[in-house]
C-alpha positions, -999 to 999 in steps of 0.1 A, spaced: 98 206 -586 83 226 -557 102 236 -526 81 212 -506 93 183 -526 130 192 -520 125 194 -482 146 170 -462 125 149 -437 135 154 -401 154 125 -386 146 111 -352 171 133 -333 157 164 -349 121 154 -341 129 146 -305 142 182 -299 114 199 -319 93 210 -289 80 176 -280 70 163 -314 61 126 -314 87 104 -332 60 79 -342 82 50 -333 72 24 -308 89 21 -274 105 -12 -284 119 4 -316 134 33 -297 151 8 -273 164 -12 -302 178 19 -318 197 29 -287 200 0 -262 231 10 -243 217 35 -217 188 11 -209 211 -19 -207 234 -2 -183 206 9 -161 189 -25 -161 222 -42 -153 229 -21 -123 193 -26 -111 197 -63 -112 230 -60 -93 211 -40 -66 183 -65 -64 205 -96 -63 219 -92 -27 183 -86 -14 165 -110 -37 149 -129 -9 135 -97 6 119 -87 -27 104 -122 -31 90 -119 4 73 -86 -6 58 -103 -37 45 -132 -16 30 -108 10 13 -89 -18 1 -121 -34 -12 -133 0 -32 -101 4 -47 -105 -31 -55 -142 -24 -72 -132 9 -95 -107 -9 -101 -132 -37 -110 -159 -12 -134 -135 4 -152 -129 -29 -153 -166 -36 -168 -173 -2 -195 -146 -5 -221 -167 -24 -218 -196 0 -221 -172 30 -252 -156 16 -266 -190 7 -261 -203 42 -280 -174 57 -310 -182 34 -307 -219 42 -309 -212 79 -342 -194 75 -358 -208 43 -343 -242 39 -317 -260 17 -334 -253 -17 -336 -216 -10 -300 -215 2 -287 -233 -29 -307 -210 -52 -294 -179 -34 -258 -192 -37 -261 -198 -75 -278 -164 -81 -252 -145 -61 -224 -163 -79 -239 -155 -113 -244 -118 -104 -208 -115 -93 -196 -131 -126 -219 -108 -145 -204 -77 -129 -169 -91 -137 -180 -97 -173 -193 -61 -176 -159 -48 -164 -139 -70 -187 -161 -68 -218 -142 -40 -234 -111 -62 -235 -126 -89 -257 -103 -94 -287 -134 -102 -310 -171 -98 -311 -189 -131 -304 -220 -121 -323 -200 -115 -354 -183 -149 -351 -218 -165 -348 -232 -146 -378 -256 -126 -357 -267 -91 -368 -273 -72 -335 -277 -35 -327 -251 -18 -306 -271 -21 -273 -280 -57 -279 -244 -65 -287 -233 -51 -254 -257 -73 -235 -249 -103 -256 -212 -99 -249 -218 -96 -212 -239 -127 -212 -213 -145 -233 -185 -137 -209 -207 -146 -179 -214 -180 -194 -177 -185 -201 -167 -175 -165 -195 -198 -151 -183 -227 -172 -147 -222 -162 -157 -219 -125 -178 -251 -127 -148 -270 -143 -125 -258 -116 -149 -267 -88 -164 -299 -99 -135 -316 -118 -100 -327 -108 -86 -299 -129 -91 -274 -101 -71 -296 -77 -44 -300 -103 -42 -262 -108 -40 -256 -71 -12 -281 -67 6 -264 -96 2 -230 -81 13 -244 -47 45 -258 -62 55 -224 -76 46 -207 -44 68 -232 -26 97 -224 -49 92 -187 -42 90 -194 -5 124 -211 -7 139 -181 -25 123 -158 1 141 -177 29 175 -170 13 199 -150 34 202 -114 22 229 -88 25 214 -67 53 194 -95 70 196 -104 107 214 -136 97 242 -117 79 246 -90 105 233 -105 139 231 -82 169 217 -106 195 245 -124 213 259 -130 247 288 -118 267 314 -142 279 330 -141 314 360 -125 297 339 -96 285 339 -105 248 307 -109 228 297 -141 211 271 -145 183 272 -109 171 285 -94 139 323 -94 140 322 -98 177 308 -62 181 286 -53 210 248 -56 202 246 -18 201 272 -14 173 261 -46 155 225 -33 153 237 2 143 257 -13 115 227 -31 101 205 -1 106 228 22 87 232 -3 59 195 -5 54 192 33 49 223 34 26 209 6 5 174 22 4 189 56 -6 210 40 -34 181 20 -47 156 49 -47 183 71 -64 188 45 -91 151 43 -97 150 80 -102 180 76 -126 159 51 -145 132 77 -150 158 102 -163 172 76 -187 137 69 -201 130 106 -204 162 114 -222 165 84 -245 133 65 -249 103 87 -244 84 95 -276 79 131 -266 108 155 -258 86 173 -233 53 166 -214 34 186 -188 46 161 -163 81 174 -166 70 209 -153 51 192 -125 82 173 -114 104 204 -117 80 225 -96 78 197 -70 116 194 -68 119 231 -61 91 230 -35 111 228 -2 80 219 19 71 192 -7 107 178 -7 105 175 31 73 155 27 89 133 1 119 125 24 96 118 54 72 96 34 100 76 17 116 71 51 83 59 65 80 34 36 115 22 41 109 17 78 78 -4 70 93 -25 42 126 -32 60 110 -37 94 125 -72 98 160 -58 93 155 -26 113 138 -43 143 162 -52 170 148 -87 175 126 -110 154 90 -101 161 79 -137 165 104 -143 193 100 -109 211 63 -102 206 42 -129 191 56 -161 207 81 -151 234 78 -185 251 83 -206 220 112 -230 217 129 -207 191 127 -177 215 152 -192 239 186 -174 240 219 -173 258 229 -145 282 256 -139 308 243 -140 344 265 -116 363 254 -131 397 265 -167 388 292 -156 364 280 -182 339 262 -182 305 226 -193 310 195 -198 289 163 -177 290 131 -171 270 122 -137 257 90 -139 276 108 -142 310 132 -114 299 103 -92 290 87 -96 324 119 -83 340 124 -54 315 90 -37 317 90 1 314 60 9 337 73 40 355 89 43 389 98 11 407 97 -10 375 126 -25 356 125 3 330 149 0 301 152 35 285 166 47 252 200 32 242 202 9 272 207 -28 278 185 -49 300 198 -73 326 198 -101 300 222 -83 277 195 -73 252 201 -39 236 171 -16 232 178 14 210 144 30 219 139 13 252 112 -13 261 74 -12 262 53 -16 294 52 -53 286 90 -55 283 91 -59 245 115 -40 223 103 -5 213 122 -4 180 106 -37 170 72 -22 178 80 11 160 92 -7 128 64 -32 126 39 -5 137 49 15 106 42 -16 85 7 -18 101 0 19 94 13 17 58 -8 -13 50 -40 2 64 -34 35 47 -25 20 13 -54 -4 12 -80 21 23 -68 49 0 -66 26 -30 -102 14 -25 -115 49 -18 -98 64 -48 -112 36 -71 -147 40 -58 -146 78 -59 -133 78 -94 -159 53 -105 -188 72 -90 -176 107 -101 -171 96 -137 -204 77 -139 -224 106 -123 -208 132 -145 -211 112 -177 -247 100 -173 -261 127 -150 -298 126 -142 -309 99 -118 -274 84 -115 -260 117 -103 -290 123 -80 -287 88 -63 -250 93 -59 -255 127 -42 -281 112 -18 -260 83 -9 -227 102 -3 -244 131 15 -260 105 39 -225 92 47 -209 126 49 -236 138 74 -220 115 100 -187 127 115 -158 106 102 -145 96 136 -179 86 149 -187 66 118 -154 47 119 -157 41 156 -193 28 153 -185 5 124 -154 -8 140 -172 -17 172 -201 -34 153 -179 -55 130 -153 -64 157 -180 -77 180 -198 -95 151 -169 -120 148 -167 -116 110 -138 -130 90 -126 -96 78 -118 -87 114 -91 -114 116 -62 -101 94 -38 -78 113 -60 -81 144 -86 -57 129 -63 -38 107 -78 -49 74 -113 -42 87 -102 -7 96 -89 -3 60 -123 -12 46 -141 11 70 -118 40 61 -124 34 24 -162 35 30 -160 66 53 -135 87 32 -148 79 -3 -178 103 -2 -155 132 7 -132 124 -21 -161 120 -45 -174 154 -35 -140 170 -40 -137 157 -76 -173 161 -87 -167 195 -101 -137 186 -122 -156 155 -134 -186 175 -145 -163 200 -162 -144 174 -182 -176 156 -192 -186 188 -211 -154 192 -230 -153 189 -268 -130 159 -269 -156 139 -248 -184 150 -272 -162 140 -301 -156 105 -286 -193 101 -282 -199 111 -318 -174 85 -330 -193 58 -311 -168 50 -284 -182 30 -255 -190 49 -222 -164 29 -203 -138 36 -229 -146 74 -229 -145 75 -191 -112 55 -189 -93 73 -217 -107 108 -219 -120 116 -184 -100 96 -158 -66 111 -166 -80 146 -160 -95 137 -126 -66 115 -114 -44 144 -105 -70 157 -80 -74 123 -65 -36 121 -60 -37 154 -41 -66 145 -19 -54 109 -13 -19 121 -1 -36 146 23 -60 119 37 -33 94 45 -21 115 74 -57 116 87 -60 79 84 -29 73 105 -42 97 132 -76 81 133 -60 46 135 -38 57 164 -68 73 181 -89 42 178 -61 20 191 -56 44 220 -93 39 229 -90 1 225 -112 -1 194 -85 -2 166 -58 -27 160 -56 -51 189 -28 -70 204 -4 -85 196 -1 -66 162 21 -36 168 5 -2 165 17 33 174 -15 45 190 -17 16 214 19 24 225 8 59 235 -21 44 254 1 19 272 26 45 282 4 75 290 5 70 328 43 70 328 50 101 308 64 120 339 85 90 350 117 73 338 95 54 313 87 86 294 100 72 261 70 48 255 44 75 247 69 102 236 87 82 209 55 68 194 37 102 196 67 119 179 67 93 151 30 99 144 35 137 144 64 135 120 48 110 96 15 129 95 33 162 89 53 145 61 22 133 43 5 167 46 37 184 33 37 160 4 1 167 -4 7 204 -3 37 200 -26 19 179 -51 -11 203 -51 12 234 -58 32 215 -84 1 204 -103 -18 237 -99 7 265 -93 -21 290 -96 -35 276 -63 -2 285 -45 -2 320 -61 -38 326 -50 -31 314 -15 -1 337 -13 -21 366 -26 -49 361 -2 -25 358 27 -7 390 18 -38 410 10 -46 439 32 -78 456 42 
């Protein structure tokens, strides 16, 4: 027998350390072979989530509410277009326009989902179609199915039953979301009143509001740090025990990013910004409904110790806000780390309207994060779609894309955003309602920043479209969408991650600038730029904190996102950092 026949096949452990050789096993099989590390990690994760289950469910419901809002907007689009036709051309034209618009939208959806069909309808029906005709037949088949399902849901009781069923489960989740959590305001309250004897009632362990709030504030950051650290540990467990490859290029990227001090600073700042936004209800000194949105509601009434009468009395947050306004000299300014005359503690002072600054800062971070996330997600998706399509097809598709994007790029970003914001805000459109114009700004940013992102990745897209593996995929008869998704998109995505992280800082600055001018996020939704505008006339007075604190937050967060973008760029493409260093050190 030959030597080859006597060779002992490598076992899984030998393969996993053999320079990244694939084991050939499925992920499920690798977990079944060694379940202990994953079970331990998952158990600890469940234990971390359990005390804050209500908060996690609230996040899920908020995300679901946003998706539902977008879905409702698409559903309402045909009726809105049809009503415009009906106003000018009559009922028949309006009904026809509504139906045509709905069918076109369903056809676009069918074209996007056609690649996921588990079977070929023409084969099941015994039809012998060419490849191009099969594509159009499958699109038409899916459109018909979607139209039939839509008709059943709209015109039969089944739709009402489905909505009731969904509403029941949403109600169950709402009940879970209302559960008291470990670091919630109900568990660690900081708003109480002082008795004539000098003791505090209604606060955590009888502490003063300052130390009760500080306890909850520190617990939030300790919990967030532990949770983020355990998620990172989960990635290490996956890499060491369950990944098919012992090494991937992503490992080198992560190692370079971890050793990039400027990038690490950006990671810390960005994670802190995200924690501030997600845990805003716990970090805020007072509930935003009581302190900002509805200060005169029945629930906003609280007890306080009146030093003049020597008795405990009742007051509304709205009345207390009027007496605690930080408007410069001669006003009832409440500065950083002070109490107002109603015994309300203000870690960062109060705003010119008397509302708590910390509450505005925390929920303002939530506003900025939502706008930035929505706009960048949409812009990245559109830029990716256009860049891959123009690079793959070329010709007229590439030419039309260039003309369209260059037209948008020719207008300065700030002027374009300001113009569109004013037009849509004054047009009383439904997309201007969420977040008092915040969602509208996100859509405008996506439209304004997408051409620049497309221009930045057009070169890499053209380069990857000419690679041999793309030609091989074409020769094997793969569909264009499959080729772009599997063989081109991963190559371009790294560039989009870099440009997207760098653009988030610019979006936060533009949002603040628009709010400063009165054209961005309007009251009462908290926004950092509007705080700068409200406090700009009192910078040189005892109310200096209003503009200074919010301006410092903007500067720190924007710097953090820029640092993160630089770190990701240098980690993905270390040659870029080397070239930049060489150019900076070059002499004449």
